[in-house]
MIVO-245086 format. One record per residue (C-alpha): residue in three letters; x negated, y negated, z negated. Coordinates in nm, 4 decimals. Each point is the difference from the previous one (the first is absolute). Example, Ala and Ser with C-alpha at 12.3 -4.5 7.8 and 13.67 -1.06 7.14 Angstrom:
! residues 2
[kevo ALA,[-1.2300,0.4500,-0.7800]]
[kevo SER,[-0.1370,-0.3440,0.0660]]
//
This chain:
! residues 487
[kevo MET,[0.0020,-0.0020,0.0016]]
[kevo LYS,[-0.1299,-0.3477,0.0781]]
[kevo LEU,[-0.0806,-0.2276,-0.2860]]
[kevo ARG,[0.2591,-0.2632,0.1194]]
[kevo ASP,[0.2764,0.2577,0.0065]]
[kevo LEU,[-0.0921,0.1293,-0.3368]]
[kevo ALA,[-0.0130,-0.3520,-0.1400]]
[kevo GLY,[0.3294,-0.1205,0.1539]]
[kevo SER,[0.1224,-0.3553,-0.0112]]
[kevo ASP,[0.0478,-0.0307,-0.3874]]
[kevo PHE,[-0.3319,-0.1785,-0.0615]]
[kevo PRO,[-0.0203,-0.3230,0.2104]]
[kevo GLU,[-0.3399,-0.0861,-0.1485]]
[kevo ILE,[-0.1542,0.2724,0.2170]]
[kevo ASP,[0.1974,-0.0419,0.3203]]
[kevo ALA,[-0.2901,-0.1841,0.1673]]
[kevo LEU,[-0.2471,0.2766,-0.0790]]
[kevo LEU,[0.2328,0.2722,0.1106]]
[kevo ALA,[0.0668,-0.1843,0.3409]]
[kevo SER,[-0.3733,0.0369,0.0679]]
[kevo SER,[-0.1811,0.3198,0.0964]]
[kevo ALA,[0.0020,0.0913,-0.3703]]
[kevo GLY,[0.3667,0.0879,0.0245]]
[kevo ASP,[-0.0929,0.2742,0.2483]]
[kevo VAL,[-0.2160,0.1928,-0.2460]]
[kevo GLN,[0.1352,0.3460,-0.0387]]
[kevo ILE,[0.0939,0.1219,-0.3501]]
[kevo THR,[0.0000,0.3701,-0.0778]]
[kevo SER,[0.0768,-0.0024,-0.3682]]
[kevo ILE,[0.0750,-0.2521,-0.2863]]
[kevo THR,[-0.1196,-0.0019,-0.3611]]
[kevo ALA,[-0.0603,-0.2216,-0.2939]]
[kevo ASP,[-0.2639,0.2420,-0.1409]]
[kevo SER,[-0.3527,-0.0469,0.1394]]
[kevo ARG,[-0.0794,0.3634,-0.0889]]
[kevo GLN,[0.2594,0.1135,0.2514]]
[kevo VAL,[-0.1196,-0.2211,0.2954]]
[kevo ALA,[-0.0715,0.1997,0.3122]]
[kevo HIS,[-0.0930,-0.1130,0.3563]]
[kevo GLY,[0.2650,-0.2254,0.1510]]
[kevo ALA,[0.1640,-0.0778,-0.3408]]
[kevo LEU,[0.1565,-0.3222,-0.1081]]
[kevo PHE,[-0.1129,-0.0915,-0.3552]]
[kevo VAL,[0.2290,-0.2057,-0.1967]]
[kevo ALA,[-0.1871,-0.1651,-0.2957]]
[kevo VAL,[0.2361,-0.0423,-0.2938]]
[kevo SER,[-0.0811,-0.1275,-0.3471]]
[kevo GLY,[0.0126,0.2600,-0.2718]]
[kevo SER,[-0.0193,-0.0143,-0.3751]]
[kevo LYS,[-0.3711,0.0656,0.0122]]
[kevo ALA,[-0.1273,-0.1331,0.3263]]
[kevo ASP,[0.0863,-0.1903,0.3138]]
[kevo GLY,[0.0145,0.2109,0.3027]]
[kevo SER,[-0.1824,-0.2517,0.2068]]
[kevo THR,[-0.3227,0.1010,-0.1721]]
[kevo PHE,[0.0228,0.3431,0.1716]]
[kevo ALA,[0.0483,-0.1549,0.3532]]
[kevo GLY,[-0.3593,0.0593,0.0903]]
[kevo GLU,[0.0124,0.3626,-0.1053]]
[kevo ALA,[0.3245,0.0391,0.2090]]
[kevo VAL,[-0.1678,-0.1399,0.3029]]
[kevo THR,[-0.2931,0.2384,-0.0431]]
[kevo LYS,[0.2362,0.2880,-0.0065]]
[kevo GLY,[0.1599,-0.1080,0.3239]]
[kevo ALA,[0.2814,-0.2352,-0.0771]]
[kevo SER,[0.1203,-0.1788,0.3105]]
[kevo ALA,[0.1507,-0.2994,-0.1867]]
[kevo ILE,[0.0251,-0.1413,-0.3462]]
[kevo VAL,[0.2909,-0.1780,-0.1679]]
[kevo ILE,[-0.0908,-0.2248,-0.3001]]
[kevo SER,[0.1776,-0.2703,-0.2049]]
[kevo ALA,[-0.0086,-0.3642,0.1296]]
[kevo ASN,[-0.2351,-0.1125,-0.2778]]
[kevo ALA,[-0.2465,0.2830,0.0517]]
[kevo SER,[-0.3103,0.0019,0.2351]]
[kevo VAL,[-0.1538,0.2774,0.1727]]
[kevo ASP,[-0.2751,0.0127,0.2609]]
[kevo ALA,[0.0704,0.2941,0.2319]]
[kevo SER,[-0.0606,0.1089,0.3503]]
[kevo VAL,[0.3658,0.0922,0.0577]]
[kevo PRO,[0.3066,-0.2108,-0.0028]]
[kevo VAL,[0.0932,-0.1479,-0.3377]]
[kevo LEU,[0.3654,-0.0931,-0.0517]]
[kevo LYS,[0.0574,-0.2437,-0.2987]]
[kevo VAL,[0.3638,0.0147,-0.1308]]
[kevo GLU,[0.1769,-0.1518,-0.2993]]
[kevo GLU,[0.1172,0.3434,-0.1399]]
[kevo PRO,[-0.2109,0.2922,0.1103]]
[kevo ARG,[0.2255,0.2453,-0.1989]]
[kevo ARG,[0.3018,-0.1188,0.2050]]
[kevo PHE,[-0.2099,0.0410,0.3138]]
[kevo LEU,[-0.0905,0.3577,-0.1016]]
[kevo SER,[0.3674,0.0979,-0.0617]]
[kevo LEU,[0.1300,-0.1416,0.3323]]
[kevo ALA,[-0.3013,0.1372,0.1961]]
[kevo ALA,[0.0452,0.3363,-0.1529]]
[kevo ALA,[0.3698,0.0097,0.0892]]
[kevo ARG,[-0.0998,-0.0867,0.3644]]
[kevo PHE,[-0.2771,0.2448,0.0146]]
[kevo PHE,[0.1993,0.3002,-0.1134]]
[kevo GLY,[0.3233,-0.1097,0.1620]]
[kevo ALA,[0.2995,0.2143,-0.0946]]
[kevo GLN,[0.1905,-0.0197,-0.3249]]
[kevo PRO,[0.3260,0.1843,-0.1073]]
[kevo ALA,[0.2832,-0.1923,0.1512]]
[kevo VAL,[0.1600,-0.0831,-0.3507]]
[kevo MET,[-0.2552,-0.1159,-0.2638]]
[kevo THR,[0.1095,-0.1192,-0.3482]]
[kevo ALA,[-0.2132,-0.1082,-0.2964]]
[kevo VAL,[0.0839,-0.0374,-0.3681]]
[kevo THR,[-0.1810,-0.2168,-0.2504]]
[kevo GLY,[0.0414,-0.0428,-0.3793]]
[kevo THR,[-0.1845,0.0917,-0.3133]]
[kevo ALA,[0.1666,0.3256,-0.0592]]
[kevo GLY,[0.2159,0.2421,0.2152]]
[kevo LYS,[-0.1759,-0.0468,0.3393]]
[kevo THR,[-0.0946,0.3683,0.0293]]
[kevo SER,[0.3443,0.1245,-0.0952]]
[kevo VAL,[0.1762,-0.2557,0.2421]]
[kevo ALA,[-0.2268,0.1019,0.2846]]
[kevo SER,[0.0513,0.3673,-0.0776]]
[kevo PHE,[0.3818,-0.0359,-0.0380]]
[kevo THR,[0.0222,-0.1992,0.3313]]
[kevo ARG,[-0.1836,0.2776,0.1830]]
[kevo GLN,[0.2322,0.2509,-0.1466]]
[kevo ILE,[0.3136,-0.1780,0.0970]]
[kevo TRP,[-0.1228,-0.0508,0.3489]]
[kevo ALA,[-0.0954,0.3687,0.0247]]
[kevo HIS,[0.3506,0.0990,-0.1278]]
[kevo ALA,[0.1468,-0.2194,0.2886]]
[kevo GLY,[-0.2052,0.1908,0.2522]]
[kevo PHE,[-0.2942,-0.2298,0.0558]]
[kevo ALA,[-0.3637,0.1106,0.0092]]
[kevo ALA,[-0.1157,-0.2124,-0.2957]]
[kevo ALA,[-0.3186,-0.0647,-0.1907]]
[kevo MET,[-0.1120,-0.1761,-0.3275]]
[kevo ILE,[-0.3381,-0.1632,-0.0606]]
[kevo GLY,[-0.1124,-0.0884,-0.3430]]
[kevo THR,[-0.1738,0.0695,-0.3331]]
[kevo THR,[0.0737,0.3703,0.0156]]
[kevo GLY,[-0.1263,0.0250,0.3606]]
[kevo VAL,[0.1868,0.0707,0.3249]]
[kevo ILE,[0.3003,0.2210,0.0376]]
[kevo ALA,[0.1371,0.0608,0.3459]]
[kevo PRO,[0.1348,0.2958,0.2024]]
[kevo GLY,[-0.2805,0.2593,0.0090]]
[kevo ARG,[-0.2323,-0.1940,-0.2334]]
[kevo ALA,[-0.0430,-0.0875,-0.3703]]
[kevo ASP,[-0.3262,-0.1714,-0.0515]]
[kevo TYR,[-0.1125,-0.0963,-0.3555]]
[kevo GLY,[-0.1149,-0.3617,-0.0261]]
[kevo THR,[-0.1381,-0.2480,-0.2435]]
[kevo LEU,[0.0748,-0.3505,0.1382]]
[kevo THR,[0.3467,-0.1561,-0.0189]]
[kevo THR,[-0.0642,-0.2025,0.3167]]
[kevo PRO,[-0.2811,0.1370,0.2340]]
[kevo ASP,[-0.2492,-0.2306,0.1698]]
[kevo PRO,[0.1248,-0.1230,0.3407]]
[kevo VAL,[-0.2168,0.2285,0.2126]]
[kevo SER,[0.0950,0.3136,-0.1920]]
[kevo LEU,[0.3623,-0.1177,-0.0140]]
[kevo HIS,[0.0401,-0.0646,0.3787]]
[kevo LYS,[-0.1847,0.3108,0.0877]]
[kevo LEU,[0.2478,0.1849,-0.2196]]
[kevo LEU,[0.3005,-0.1688,0.1493]]
[kevo ALA,[-0.1121,0.0872,0.3468]]
[kevo GLU,[-0.0485,0.3681,-0.1008]]
[kevo LEU,[0.3612,-0.0018,-0.1512]]
[kevo SER,[0.1522,-0.1495,0.3032]]
[kevo ARG,[-0.1821,0.2470,0.2293]]
[kevo GLU,[0.1271,0.2832,-0.2291]]
[kevo GLY,[0.3606,-0.1144,0.0636]]
[kevo VAL,[0.0638,-0.2017,-0.3258]]
[kevo THR,[0.2585,-0.2798,0.0684]]
[kevo HIS,[0.0487,-0.1333,-0.3506]]
[kevo ALA,[-0.2542,-0.0775,-0.2630]]
[kevo ALA,[0.0214,-0.1674,-0.3437]]
[kevo MET,[-0.3212,-0.1295,-0.1660]]
[kevo GLU,[-0.0938,-0.1574,-0.3269]]
[kevo ALA,[-0.1369,-0.3598,0.0062]]
[kevo SER,[-0.2335,-0.0728,-0.2853]]
[kevo SER,[-0.0905,-0.3514,-0.1103]]
[kevo HIS,[-0.3533,0.0716,0.0981]]
[kevo GLY,[0.1014,0.1150,0.3426]]
[kevo LEU,[0.2246,-0.2993,0.0591]]
[kevo ASP,[-0.2577,-0.2446,-0.1338]]
[kevo GLN,[-0.2622,0.1486,0.2216]]
[kevo HIS,[0.2250,0.0007,0.3133]]
[kevo ARG,[-0.0104,0.3781,0.0372]]
[kevo LEU,[0.3633,0.0100,0.1246]]
[kevo ASP,[-0.0135,-0.2960,0.2354]]
[kevo GLY,[-0.0180,0.2230,0.3052]]
[kevo VAL,[0.2841,0.2226,-0.1071]]
[kevo GLN,[0.3233,-0.0535,0.2128]]
[kevo LEU,[0.2585,0.0116,-0.2918]]
[kevo ALA,[0.3630,0.0423,0.0499]]
[kevo ALA,[0.0946,-0.0547,-0.3643]]
[kevo ALA,[-0.1574,-0.0590,-0.3401]]
[kevo ALA,[0.0919,0.0315,-0.3682]]
[kevo PHE,[-0.0853,-0.1236,-0.3488]]
[kevo THR,[0.0503,0.1993,-0.3207]]
[kevo ASN,[-0.1278,-0.1957,-0.3020]]
[kevo LEU,[-0.2835,-0.1885,-0.1399]]
[kevo GLY,[-0.1968,0.0524,-0.3278]]
[kevo ARG,[-0.3553,-0.0306,-0.1206]]
[kevo ASP,[-0.2512,0.1694,0.2122]]
[kevo HIS,[-0.3357,-0.0623,0.1821]]
[kevo MET,[-0.0863,-0.3009,-0.2188]]
[kevo ASP,[-0.3589,0.1168,0.0563]]
[kevo TYR,[0.0487,-0.1036,0.3791]]
[kevo HIS,[0.2575,-0.2772,-0.0088]]
[kevo PRO,[-0.0915,-0.3151,-0.1975]]
[kevo THR,[0.3607,-0.0694,-0.1038]]
[kevo VAL,[0.3358,0.1686,0.0056]]
[kevo GLU,[0.1070,-0.2752,0.2469]]
[kevo HIS,[-0.2765,0.1173,0.2395]]
[kevo TYR,[0.1099,0.3626,-0.0502]]
[kevo LEU,[0.3568,-0.0870,0.0717]]
[kevo ALA,[-0.1014,-0.2126,0.3140]]
[kevo SER,[-0.2021,0.2974,0.1322]]
[kevo LYS,[0.3014,0.2211,-0.0284]]
[kevo MET,[0.2287,-0.2605,0.1685]]
[kevo ARG,[-0.2276,-0.0032,0.3031]]
[kevo LEU,[0.1820,0.3122,0.1137]]
[kevo PHE,[0.3019,-0.1889,0.1071]]
[kevo SER,[-0.2016,-0.2381,0.2228]]
[kevo LEU,[-0.1098,0.3098,0.2008]]
[kevo LEU,[0.3535,0.0800,0.0963]]
[kevo PRO,[0.1538,-0.1167,0.3320]]
[kevo HIS,[0.2506,-0.2816,-0.0502]]
[kevo GLY,[0.3323,0.1321,-0.1078]]
[kevo ALA,[-0.1251,0.3482,-0.0999]]
[kevo PRO,[0.1432,0.1454,-0.3218]]
[kevo ALA,[-0.1607,-0.0452,-0.3314]]
[kevo VAL,[0.1396,0.2397,-0.2659]]
[kevo ILE,[-0.0464,-0.1391,-0.3516]]
[kevo PHE,[0.0879,0.1648,-0.3271]]
[kevo ALA,[0.2085,-0.2601,-0.1668]]
[kevo ASP,[-0.0385,0.0820,-0.3756]]
[kevo ASP,[-0.3623,-0.0883,-0.0539]]
[kevo ALA,[-0.1266,-0.3161,-0.1709]]
[kevo TYR,[-0.1777,-0.0953,0.3241]]
[kevo SER,[0.2795,0.0956,0.2351]]
[kevo LEU,[0.1081,-0.3663,0.0609]]
[kevo HIS,[-0.3628,-0.0748,0.0961]]
[kevo ALA,[0.0093,0.2807,0.2540]]
[kevo ILE,[0.3332,-0.1111,0.1409]]
[kevo GLU,[-0.1188,-0.3529,0.0479]]
[kevo ALA,[-0.3180,0.1143,0.1626]]
[kevo ALA,[0.1822,0.2199,0.2358]]
[kevo GLY,[0.2344,-0.2730,0.0850]]
[kevo ARG,[-0.2775,-0.2474,0.0719]]
[kevo ALA,[-0.1492,0.2592,0.2306]]
[kevo GLY,[0.3247,0.0148,0.2041]]
[kevo CYS,[0.0927,0.3573,-0.1178]]
[kevo GLU,[0.3546,0.1408,-0.0303]]
[kevo VAL,[0.0060,0.0506,-0.3789]]
[kevo LEU,[0.1615,0.3157,-0.1227]]
[kevo THR,[0.0243,0.0378,-0.3757]]
[kevo VAL,[0.0628,0.3341,-0.1908]]
[kevo GLY,[0.0514,0.0831,-0.3586]]
[kevo ARG,[0.2508,-0.1032,-0.2698]]
[kevo LYS,[-0.0221,-0.3583,0.1344]]
[kevo GLY,[-0.0359,0.1136,0.3562]]
[kevo THR,[0.2514,-0.0958,0.2750]]
[kevo PHE,[-0.1107,0.2384,0.2719]]
[kevo LEU,[-0.0024,0.3054,-0.2402]]
[kevo THR,[0.1667,-0.0620,-0.3268]]
[kevo LEU,[-0.0775,0.2406,-0.2968]]
[kevo LYS,[0.3198,0.0117,-0.2081]]
[kevo ARG,[-0.0628,0.2853,-0.2328]]
[kevo VAL,[-0.2654,0.2570,-0.0991]]
[kevo GLU,[0.0399,0.3123,-0.2102]]
[kevo HIS,[-0.3268,0.1585,-0.1276]]
[kevo PHE,[-0.0588,0.3697,-0.0198]]
[kevo ARG,[-0.3138,0.2013,-0.0700]]
[kevo HIS,[-0.0801,0.0854,0.3640]]
[kevo LYS,[0.2236,-0.2465,0.1912]]
[kevo GLN,[0.1931,-0.3214,-0.0043]]
[kevo MET,[0.3455,-0.0737,0.1377]]
[kevo ALA,[0.0077,-0.3362,0.1689]]
[kevo GLU,[0.3098,-0.1909,0.1243]]
[kevo ILE,[-0.1151,-0.2045,0.2930]]
[kevo HIS,[0.2139,-0.2541,0.1858]]
[kevo CYS,[-0.0836,-0.0748,0.3706]]
[kevo GLY,[0.2413,-0.2462,0.1344]]
[kevo ALA,[0.3462,0.1318,-0.0515]]
[kevo ASP,[-0.1252,0.3500,-0.0532]]
[kevo ILE,[-0.0801,0.1648,-0.3308]]
[kevo TYR,[-0.2297,0.2848,-0.0273]]
[kevo GLU,[-0.0668,0.2394,-0.2989]]
[kevo VAL,[-0.3409,0.1532,0.0422]]
[kevo ASP,[-0.1799,0.2541,-0.2163]]
[kevo ILE,[-0.3621,-0.1121,0.0181]]
[kevo PRO,[-0.2132,0.3057,-0.1023]]
[kevo LEU,[-0.2680,-0.2093,-0.1838]]
[kevo ALA,[-0.0358,-0.1208,-0.3547]]
[kevo GLY,[-0.0631,-0.3646,-0.0892]]
[kevo ASP,[0.1995,-0.3223,0.0509]]
[kevo PHE,[-0.2913,-0.1424,0.2132]]
[kevo GLN,[0.0423,0.2961,0.2486]]
[kevo VAL,[0.3535,-0.1184,0.0605]]
[kevo ALA,[-0.1518,-0.3433,0.0869]]
[kevo ASN,[-0.2543,0.1535,0.2337]]
[kevo ALA,[0.2681,0.2138,0.1728]]
[kevo LEU,[0.2157,-0.3059,0.0617]]
[kevo VAL,[-0.3007,-0.1889,0.1527]]
[kevo ALA,[-0.0641,0.3034,0.2198]]
[kevo ALA,[0.3627,0.0153,0.0941]]
[kevo GLY,[0.0018,-0.3582,0.1017]]
[kevo LEU,[-0.3107,0.0526,0.2113]]
[kevo ALA,[0.1584,0.2971,0.1784]]
[kevo MET,[0.3303,-0.1675,0.0607]]
[kevo SER,[-0.1767,-0.3123,0.1307]]
[kevo THR,[-0.1886,0.2138,0.2493]]
[kevo GLY,[0.3062,0.1726,0.1446]]
[kevo VAL,[0.1141,0.2778,-0.2381]]
[kevo SER,[0.3701,0.0057,-0.0774]]
[kevo PRO,[0.1022,-0.0553,-0.3609]]
[kevo ALA,[0.1605,0.3376,-0.0207]]
[kevo ALA,[-0.3007,0.1771,0.1147]]
[kevo VAL,[-0.2202,-0.2001,-0.2422]]
[kevo MET,[0.2125,0.0827,-0.2934]]
[kevo ALA,[0.0027,0.3706,0.0947]]
[kevo ALA,[-0.3770,-0.0096,0.0087]]
[kevo LEU,[-0.0305,-0.1707,-0.3398]]
[kevo GLY,[0.1472,0.3169,-0.1538]]
[kevo LYS,[-0.2857,0.2087,0.1308]]
[kevo LEU,[-0.2954,-0.2217,-0.0833]]
[kevo VAL,[-0.3205,0.1588,-0.1240]]
[kevo GLY,[-0.2195,-0.2180,-0.2369]]
[kevo ALA,[-0.3419,-0.1199,0.1260]]
[kevo SER,[-0.2910,0.1894,-0.1556]]
[kevo GLY,[-0.0861,-0.1305,-0.3447]]
[kevo ARG,[0.3060,-0.2285,-0.0308]]
[kevo LEU,[0.1875,0.1210,-0.3047]]
[kevo GLU,[-0.0800,0.3527,0.1212]]
[kevo LEU,[0.1363,0.2767,-0.2117]]
[kevo VAL,[-0.2850,0.2408,-0.0447]]
[kevo GLY,[0.1406,0.2458,-0.2532]]
[kevo HIS,[0.1991,0.0595,-0.3027]]
[kevo THR,[-0.0204,0.2147,-0.3141]]
[kevo VAL,[0.2221,0.2926,-0.0674]]
[kevo ASP,[0.2209,-0.2150,-0.2210]]
[kevo GLY,[0.0427,-0.2683,0.2633]]
[kevo ALA,[-0.2633,-0.2756,-0.0818]]
[kevo LEU,[-0.0898,-0.1591,0.3237]]
[kevo ALA,[-0.3557,-0.1136,0.1255]]
[kevo TYR,[-0.0350,-0.2677,0.2663]]
[kevo VAL,[-0.2928,-0.1542,0.1874]]
[kevo ASP,[0.0316,-0.3612,0.1068]]
[kevo TYR,[-0.2334,-0.2373,0.1850]]
[kevo ALA,[0.0826,-0.2909,-0.2388]]
[kevo HIS,[-0.3254,-0.1802,-0.0463]]
[kevo LYS,[0.1247,-0.3523,-0.0581]]
[kevo PRO,[0.2149,-0.1553,-0.2726]]
[kevo ASP,[0.3390,-0.0265,0.1819]]
[kevo ALA,[-0.0309,0.3487,0.1485]]
[kevo LEU,[-0.0778,0.1513,-0.3401]]
[kevo GLU,[0.3038,-0.1774,-0.1573]]
[kevo ASN,[0.2220,0.1012,0.2846]]
[kevo VAL,[-0.0877,0.3757,-0.0347]]
[kevo LEU,[0.0253,0.0082,-0.3700]]
[kevo THR,[0.3328,-0.1831,0.0001]]
[kevo SER,[0.1346,0.2334,0.2801]]
[kevo VAL,[-0.0529,0.3205,-0.1913]]
[kevo ARG,[0.1542,-0.1149,-0.3262]]
[kevo PRO,[0.3648,0.0476,0.1033]]
[kevo PHE,[-0.0410,0.3719,0.0486]]
[kevo THR,[-0.2514,0.0563,-0.2801]]
[kevo THR,[0.1664,0.1329,-0.3196]]
[kevo GLY,[-0.3211,0.0491,-0.1791]]
[kevo ARG,[-0.3293,-0.1919,0.0308]]
[kevo VAL,[-0.1625,-0.1819,0.2787]]
[kevo ILE,[-0.3732,0.0922,0.0122]]
[kevo VAL,[-0.2410,-0.2009,0.2234]]
[kevo VAL,[-0.3590,0.0741,0.0982]]
[kevo PHE,[-0.1798,-0.2757,0.1842]]
[kevo GLY,[-0.3184,-0.2094,0.0388]]
[kevo CYS,[-0.1138,-0.2960,0.2132]]
[kevo GLY,[-0.2447,-0.0065,0.2939]]
[kevo GLY,[-0.3402,-0.1504,-0.0347]]
[kevo ASP,[-0.1300,-0.2855,0.2238]]
[kevo ARG,[0.3650,-0.1212,0.0276]]
[kevo ASP,[0.2081,-0.2669,-0.1625]]
[kevo LYS,[-0.0864,0.0188,-0.3697]]
[kevo GLY,[0.2877,-0.2224,-0.1065]]
[kevo LYS,[0.2666,0.2744,0.0691]]
[kevo ARG,[-0.1609,0.2361,-0.2557]]
[kevo PRO,[0.1488,-0.1529,-0.3265]]
[kevo LEU,[0.3294,-0.0566,0.1908]]
[kevo MET,[0.0249,0.3571,0.0810]]
[kevo GLY,[-0.0922,0.0989,-0.3510]]
[kevo GLU,[0.2854,-0.2096,-0.1361]]
[kevo ILE,[0.2507,0.1365,0.2433]]
[kevo ALA,[-0.0910,0.3570,-0.0734]]
[kevo SER,[0.0231,-0.0588,-0.3804]]
[kevo ARG,[0.3374,-0.1699,0.0393]]
[kevo LEU,[0.1713,0.2396,0.2338]]
[kevo ALA,[-0.1588,0.3434,-0.0841]]
[kevo ASP,[0.0248,0.1978,-0.3189]]
[kevo VAL,[-0.3462,0.1508,0.0333]]
[kevo VAL,[-0.2967,-0.1835,0.1869]]
[kevo ILE,[-0.3218,0.1742,0.0893]]
[kevo VAL,[-0.2618,-0.2278,0.1541]]
[kevo THR,[-0.2523,0.1769,0.2238]]
[kevo ASP,[-0.2363,-0.0651,0.2857]]
[kevo ASP,[0.1385,-0.0775,0.3529]]
[kevo ASN,[-0.2616,-0.0994,0.2579]]
[kevo PRO,[-0.2760,-0.1639,-0.2002]]
[kevo ARG,[-0.2203,-0.0658,0.2914]]
[kevo SER,[-0.3019,-0.2003,-0.1077]]
[kevo GLU,[0.1381,-0.1095,-0.3377]]
[kevo VAL,[-0.0526,0.1561,-0.3404]]
[kevo PRO,[0.3197,0.2153,-0.0528]]
[kevo ALA,[0.0087,-0.0681,-0.3734]]
[kevo VAL,[0.0096,-0.3716,0.0668]]
[kevo ILE,[0.2944,0.0359,0.2281]]
[kevo ARG,[0.1875,0.2063,-0.2556]]
[kevo SER,[-0.0789,-0.2349,-0.2796]]
[kevo GLU,[0.1572,-0.2925,0.2055]]
[kevo ILE,[0.3234,0.2145,0.0360]]
[kevo LEU,[-0.0012,0.1053,-0.3646]]
[kevo ALA,[-0.0236,-0.3603,-0.1088]]
[kevo ALA,[0.3720,-0.0264,0.0839]]
[kevo ALA,[0.0761,0.3652,-0.0861]]
[kevo PRO,[-0.1426,0.0558,-0.3525]]
[kevo LYS,[0.2040,0.3038,-0.0695]]
[kevo ALA,[-0.0911,0.1826,0.3158]]
[kevo LEU,[-0.2168,0.3183,0.0132]]
[kevo GLU,[-0.3271,-0.0379,0.1713]]
[kevo ILE,[-0.1210,0.2938,0.2001]]
[kevo ALA,[-0.2735,-0.0796,0.2441]]
[kevo ASP,[0.0085,0.3167,0.2057]]
[kevo ARG,[0.3075,-0.0224,0.2289]]
[kevo ALA,[0.0488,0.3724,0.0311]]
[kevo GLU,[-0.0165,0.0388,-0.3790]]
[kevo ALA,[0.2471,-0.2915,-0.0383]]
[kevo ILE,[0.2404,0.1746,0.2340]]
[kevo ARG,[-0.0372,0.3313,-0.1881]]
[kevo THR,[0.0660,-0.1734,-0.3344]]
[kevo ALA,[0.3138,-0.1689,0.1390]]
[kevo CYS,[0.1359,0.3188,0.1517]]
[kevo GLY,[-0.0597,0.1778,-0.3347]]
[kevo MET,[0.2169,-0.2665,-0.1671]]
[kevo LEU,[0.2990,0.0554,0.2124]]
[kevo LYS,[0.3245,0.1064,-0.1686]]
[kevo SER,[0.3592,0.0380,0.1267]]
[kevo GLY,[0.1336,-0.3173,0.1414]]
[kevo ASP,[-0.3424,-0.1704,0.0410]]
[kevo THR,[-0.1357,-0.1574,0.3254]]
[kevo LEU,[-0.3622,-0.0403,0.0715]]
[kevo ILE,[-0.1413,-0.2484,0.2391]]
[kevo VAL,[-0.3597,0.0165,0.1203]]
[kevo ALA,[-0.0568,-0.3339,0.1545]]
[kevo GLY,[-0.2559,-0.1796,0.2149]]
[kevo LYS,[-0.1396,0.2404,0.2579]]
[kevo GLY,[0.3071,0.1452,0.1650]]
[kevo HIS,[-0.0944,0.1830,0.3256]]
[kevo GLU,[-0.3708,-0.0533,-0.0433]]
[kevo GLU,[-0.2125,0.3132,0.0107]]
[kevo GLY,[-0.3174,-0.1373,-0.1552]]
[kevo GLN,[-0.1271,-0.2077,-0.2908]]
[kevo ILE,[-0.2550,-0.2763,0.0765]]
[kevo VAL,[-0.2754,-0.0053,-0.2699]]
[kevo GLY,[-0.2898,-0.2156,0.0851]]
[kevo ASP,[-0.0653,0.0450,0.3648]]
[kevo LYS,[0.1355,0.3454,0.0208]]
[kevo VAL,[0.3429,0.1418,0.0681]]
[kevo LEU,[0.0510,0.3017,-0.2105]]
[kevo PRO,[0.2792,0.2523,0.0861]]
[kevo PHE,[0.3062,-0.0738,-0.2112]]
[kevo SER,[0.3726,0.0425,0.0299]]
[kevo ASP,[0.2589,-0.1047,-0.2611]]
[kevo GLN,[0.2406,0.2504,0.1439]]
[kevo ALA,[-0.2513,0.2904,-0.0151]]
[kevo GLU,[-0.0904,-0.0887,-0.3607]]
[kevo ILE,[0.3704,-0.0004,-0.0911]]
[kevo ASP,[0.0514,0.3356,0.1605]]
[kevo LYS,[-0.2836,0.1389,-0.1887]]
[kevo ALA,[0.0988,-0.1621,-0.3305]]
[kevo LEU,[0.3544,0.1204,0.0187]]
[kevo GLY,[-0.1009,0.3549,0.0979]]
[kevo GLY,[0.2256,0.2311,-0.2085]]
[kevo LEU,[0.2124,-0.2750,-0.1239]]
[kevo GLN,[0.1819,-0.0224,0.3346]]
[kevo ALA,[0.3216,0.1878,0.0571]]
//
């Protein structure tokens, strides 16, 4: 592909250069990682947390790069065309979309602090129930017809993302739902995705190690609506403290705002009855009333199901088909996932809750069907927002009957320090450093009517200690710990 075709017309500051012979340069690959540069590559130098990519431009040319993209205020002396643009990350996303070409015809994205994985998963399931070849892309990986790939990033980098979208399109996928993280939106990773609809779930404290303020965090989330075509649907959960902010942002972006929830006008939740393994929801859609048995525990899962229903309906699935699909939903891995139970009926769940609001939601959600005690095992990740540690300690102490503080992913921090910062707000909690031992202890405490929540890692299959990822699964540890206690 010629450089001018790859760049397109979105960056007028380089139009003159592209009109010259430089625009005829052939590009055979695109990357922002100098280590992956091959002959004929376009190297896009983006600024990272530790270094400016322009410092690797010389290395990229030596490896055979045919052109370089840098920021307008950077300077590089190179023997190949150098394109200076205001926002290299945006250039990378748009160029990756052009380079790889095809995307599924119907693309949706969901943002918010919690619920993104479940909404993307539920939307995929509703589409599949309606007969579409559908996929989801998110924290748990990629699920599509014929593939289930484990992943680690909520929103992949643009080159990986558009390579994946092209693969899915070639494999016949017509509908895809993806998660949109605040990092991904702030770094323009989704700017090349041709979205048909988008959604917002909620906003709580998260990623304060990346975002300087809550306002910056919110603004990054709201960028999603600016990526939609004018008049495209924006599905917004109406019952969150930040719902009005999302409604206003979507309105300013020219979206068709569709609200769901108890305060929703597109889908109105009128009543919910909680049971141990399901919830009966009365949902009003226009003049029609539906009573749906959602086979998942937790009030927040009803909210996630409503957002997914809104996305599916706004992309062409009939209300009746959507409501039928809600009754067959399967929870996303590690999202209030029932792992096992004792012979006398005590339940053990794994949940990905690793932020204050999410922990509060999951502990609140299991209380209605818990006749005994709520027991929680959790920790906090290292090298992440330290301010949430006492907040989560306070929430656990207030909402659970038994609290066990353990290690999560300590990374480069001293685990005991992390635990002490949680325990400062949870003085009556048990401290058990070894996560497997903490889970065994909690399972050994279970009595009839109790509910155990092991929170923080969800679907993850490893524990990050220092610079190593050690094999670890909360689900596997619960299975081992319950052993003969299960029915």
